[in-house]
ZALUMLO-244319 format. One record per residue: z, x, y of N, C-alpha, C, O in turn; residue in three letters. Coordinates in pm, whole numbers, plus 50000, padded with zeros to 5 digits. Atoms other than C-alpha are relative to their C-alpha. Example, Ala and Ser with C-alpha at 12.3 -4.5 7.8 and 13.67 -1.06 7.14 Angstrom:
2
500005008949881507805123049550500005009050120500665019450118ALA
499944991849881507145136749894500734992350109500904997450220SER
# end
This chain:
128
498975004249905386198917347837500014984849938499004977949925UNK
499525014650039387888883947704499834991050098500574991650196UNK
500275009049882386578857147913501344990850009501774988050121UNK
499145009949983389398833547828501195007350081501725001850178UNK
498864993549917392138860747943499605001250139500434999550228UNK
500564997749860389748867548251500604987150104501314987650205UNK
499805012149941389908830348338501844994650011502364990450115UNK
498745002449999393538823648251500945004650089501594997050161UNK
499014994749901395598846548439499865016450011499425022749915UNK
500084984050002395718884548551500965005449924501964998649901UNK
499034994650091397518909748328501184998550089501064994650205UNK
498715000149946401198911448416500205011350117500905009650217UNK
499984989549905400678945048596498755003550060498685014550114UNK
501075001549907397208938248746499914996750139500164985350176UNK
500095002849862396658941849110498744997550040498175008250063UNK
501294998749964393388930849205499515006450133500175004350234UNK
500264993549887391628950849457499464990250122498414983850112UNK
500135008849873391728931949810498345005050050497915016550054UNK
501164994849940388168928649958500265007550150501215005850225UNK
499784992949860387568951550264500454992950088499904982150108UNK
499765006549892389508942350548501144989149996501754984050090UNK
498785009650026391998919250364501285004349954501295015149894UNK
499004995150056395448921950279500164996149853499644986149802UNK
499685003050130396588922649948501324994949944502344999149998UNK
498915005950010399098902949778501165009749950502325005549941UNK
498954990850006400978934549691500465006550119501435014050111UNK
499854994249889400978944850034501434992650061501574980850093UNK
498545006349951404728940450149500114995550165501124990450215UNK
500085004549887403498934550499499364988650025499384983550137UNK
500965009649986401118907150412501024986650014502134986749962UNK
499365011749981402308871450517500284993249867499454994149776UNK
499605005650117404088852250251498874990949922498544992749805UNK
501275006250028401268828550218498975005949920498514999649825UNK
500584990750066399198856850106500165005849872499405007949778UNK
499374994550145401398870349857500314990249901500534993249783UNK
499885008350108401838837549708498814991749947498884983849852UNK
501425003750031398058828349702499605000749838499625011349776UNK
500344996850139396938818949338499035010049983498205012050071UNK
500764989050061395228846249162498934994749877497905000849847UNK
500615005850130393938824648855499854987750010500404982150105UNK
500275016549999392778788248777501544992049950501924980549976UNK
498685005250061396188783748602501014996150132501624985650150UNK
499144999549904398018790648904499894990250133500774989250219UNK
500255009549901396498764949135500464986649973500294981349864UNK
499075013050056398488732549155498824987250054498214986250160UNK
501075011549982396258699949110498655003549973498395014349920UNK
501495000350015392588695349099500005000649847499145008649809UNK
500264998350172392868693148691498604994249959497894997549864UNK
501175010150045390058667248707498935012750008498015010149930UNK
500934991949978387908696748781500285013249944499405019249881UNK
499604987050040389928728848706500755001449886501215012549859UNK
499324997750149391568722648369499185002849903497965000849900UNK
500904995850101390718735748067498734990749910498844981349832UNK
501095009550071387278723647954499444992150100498434985650070UNK
500595007749905386658707248285498895007750047498665019550024UNK
501234995049936383428709648487500205015650058499775025249996UNK
499924986549942384388740048722500395009849888499745020049864UNK
499834989650080386188756248456499135006349894499325017949855UNK
500874996750090383378757148209498855007550087498225016850037UNK
500954993549922381028766848502500235013050021499335021250004UNK
499494984849972383108799048593499825008049861499275019049859UNK
499814994350125383568807148224498465003449937498245012849861UNK
501254995050025379868806748181499005007950087497895011550051UNK
500424991849926379038825048467498474993750043497595002350058UNK
500895007049963376298800148565500174988850105499904976950089UNK
499715010049892377268784948890499055002250120498485013050137UNK
501134996849902375018778949200500824994250131502034995250145UNK
499275007149866375888761349534500814990149990500454979549940UNK
499055010450020379038743249556500504995250133500625003650222UNK
499525005249871380328720549842501674997049955501894989649859UNK
498705005350002384358718049866500104992050123499484996150222UNK
499655005549904385598692050095501474993649963501894989549855UNK
498625006150000389118680250195500725006450135500125014350208UNK
499584995049880391528687550472500595011450012500855015949900UNK
499714986749980392808720050602501465000449898502274991249900UNK
498964998850073395458732350349499934995749856500834998549777UNK
500155004850148394178716450025499575009449912499545006349793UNK
500254992750110393088746649871498515005249984498215013649899UNK
501244996850020389388748949929499775014850016498925019549940UNK
500514987550005389328785950037500585007649861500035016849801UNK
499214990750114391948796349754498844998849888498255008149832UNK
500884996550148389728783549475498615006850035498075013749949UNK
501284989149971386588799749637500505014449970499985020849878UNK
499334988850027388718830349654500195005349838499925016649799UNK
499674999250138389788825249269498575000949932498295011549876UNK
501514998850017386178820049185499315011449998498555015049908UNK
500514988049974385298850149328500375010749911499695018349842UNK
499564988450053387448871149204499955000949822500035011449760UNK
500114999650129387108856948827498555003849941498325008049828UNK
501344998350015383378859948856499575013650055498395017050047UNK
500084983949931383628896149024498864998550114498155008350136UNK
500685001349899381588880549317500515006350117501725008450128UNK
499544996049848381708894249681500324988050057499594978550027UNK
499495011749944383668868149888499905002950130500645011850172UNK
500464998349857382268866650246500464987550097499624978850119UNK
499845011849917383958841450474499525003650138499535014450197UNK
500504999949856382488831050797500514987150071500774977350001UNK
499475011949912383668805751074498574995250047497745001350115UNK
501295009749946380888780551129499995001250183498935002950243UNK
499954999849863382038780951509499855010750061499115010750158UNK
500134987649921382368814951611498745008049946498225016450019UNK
500894991450034379708828951391498514996550075498464988850171UNK
501325002349951375928828451473498885005249885499185010249777UNK
500985001750088372428829551320499645014049966499055014749857UNK
499964988250001372288867751351500865005949871500455013049779UNK
499024998050083375188871551158500044997149863500355004749772UNK
500475007950119374308845450894499005010949919499185015249805UNK
501294994750065370848865050845500425013649930499955017849825UNK
499604988150049372658896950805500814999849863500635008649778UNK
499245002550106375018885050545499214996549886499425001449775UNK
501185004950112372048867550344499175012549941498885013649822UNK
500414990050043370438900150355500495010649906499815015149814UNK
498824994650067373378919850225500054993949875500035001549778UNK
500075006450127373428893749949498885003749918498985007949803UNK
501054997250097370038898249839500045013749958499585016649848UNK
499864985050066370728935649806500635000349890500165005549789UNK
499045001550097373488928849606499374992449855499574997049743UNK
500565005450117371508903749370499205007349927499135005749805UNK
500804990850086369088930449286500665006549915500115011549817UNK
499294988350090371928950049136500784989349890501384994049794UNK
499385005550086373278919948963501224994450049501824986549975UNK
498795003949925376188913449207499814988750068498954988950156UNK
500135009849922376598880049331500794998550115501575007850134UNK
499305001949866378078866549670500384987850010499594979149973UNK
499535011649975380088839449749500084997450136501065003550179UNK
500165003749866379448826950109500814988350014500494978049955UNK
499225010049980382238806050229499914999350155500235008950226UNK
499955003249870381708789550566500904988350028501044984250143UNK
# end
């Protein structure tokens, strides 16, 4: 696989498989925000100081050597979108949870499943 193409943009006719239980951008019943959500780094507006070509986060994704990250900003600034794009580009499983409505038991279950995936080389992105 060409990593440059993989990071820059999906193919013209490629429709990525949505995670289980999520609406796809190609689903005509999906809200406009879901259908318009960026699918690659070049589609994300702003944040060029870390997402631009050759910048820190772009290099980290390209090298597949990323670890824990903290995205900080007001609602609607793109934190979840960036995490989803990273998940898609690195072929990691994206698991979002709500810190307010979740609990320790749910978090332990997610971590246990992530450990199982890690044994097979599959990474997990836990988005709280």
